[in-house]
N, C-alpha and C positions, 0 to 999 in steps of 0.2 A: 045400556046406560053408561054413559061416559061422564066421568067426573073431570072438572077442569084441572084438578091437581095431578091427574094421571097423564096429562099431555106434556110432552117435552117441548121446550122452546128450541128454536133454530140455533141459538147460541150454545145451548147445552149439548146438542147433537154434533154440531160442527166443531172441528178441531179440538177434540177432548185431550189430545196429547199436549197441546199448548198449555191448557189449564193445569194439567198434572205436572208438566215440566217446570212451569213457573213456580208452583208450590214446592216441588222437589228442589229447585234451585235455592229458594229461600231457606228451606230446611237444611240444605247442605251448607250454605254459608253460615247459618247459625251454629250448626253442630261442628263445623270446621273451626270456627272461631273459638268455641269452647275447648276443643281438642288441642288447638294450637296454644292456647293459654296454658293449659295443663302441662303440655310438653315443654313449653318455655319455662314454666315454674320449676319443674323437676330438673331441667338442665341447669338452670341458674342455681338451684339448691346444691346440686352436685358440684358444679364448678366453684361456687363460693366455699363449699366445704373443703375442696382440694386446696384452694388458695389459703384458707385459714389454717389448715393443718401444716402447710409448708412454712407459712409465716411464723406459726407457733414453734415449729421445730427450730428455725433459724434464731428466733428470739431466745429459746431455751439454750441454744449453744452459746449465744452472746452472754447470757446470765452466768452460765457455767464458766466461760472464759474470764469473765469479769472477776470471779472469785479466785481464779487460779493464776492469772497473769500478774507478774510483778513488773511494774513499769520500768524499773531500772534494768531489768533483764530482757525486755521486749524491744524489738526493733522499732524505731520511730515510724517507719512506713506502716507497720502493722497497727500501731496505735492510731494513726490517722485513718487507716482503712476501717478499723473497729468503730471509731467515732462516726465516720461517714455512714457505715451500714446501720448503726444504731439510729441515726437521724432519719435515714430512708425508711426504716421500719416504723418509726414513730410517726412519720408524716404520710404513711400509706393511707389512701382515702377509703377506709373501711365503711364509712357511713354512706358512700355514694357508689352503689354497685353498677350504675350506668356510666360511670366515668370511663371515657374511651381510652384513657392512659393506663388502665389497670394492668393489662398484660405487658405493656412496654415497661412499666415500673417494676413489675414482678421479674422480668428478664434482667433488669439492671440490678435488682437485689440478689438474684441468683449469681450473676457474674461477680458482684462484690463479695459474696459469701465464698465463692471459689477462690478469689484472690486472697482473701483473709486466710483461708485454709492453707494456701500455698505459703503465705508469709509466716504463718505460725508453724509450718511444717507438720500439719495434721492432715488426716485423710478422712474427715467426717463428710458423709454424703447423705442427703435426704433420700429415703426409700419410701415412696408412697404406697407400696404394696403391703407393708407391715400394718396389720390391723390390731389395735389394742382393744381388749375386752376386759371388763371389770365384773 
C-alpha cells in the first residue's frame, strides 16, 4: 500500500544540493550581516573611546595651562597657538561620528598640541596605555 505523501517529486530528488546551497547562502548573508554589524559597533565604540580620551587629555592640559599661564610672561605665539587649539577642540564634531574629517582633524589637534608643548617648553605627552580605575 502506497500513500501519495510517501512519494517524492522529481523536483525534490533532483539537485538537492542547489536547494540546500540556496538556503545556506541566505542564512550566511543574514548571519554575516549581524556579525558585521556587531564587529563594526565594537570597533566604533573602541575608536570613539580612544578619540574621546585623547581629546579629554588635551582639554585637561589646556584647562591646567589656563590657570597657570600669565599672559604677560607667555610668548605671543604660544598664546595664539593656545587659542587656536582651544577653538579646534571646541569645534571638533563629536555629534557626527561618520564625519570623514575626524581623523584628519584629530591629527591637526595633535600637531597643534605638540607645537604648544614646544612653545611653552613643556614635555607633556598623551599616553593611551595608562588605564585609570576608580
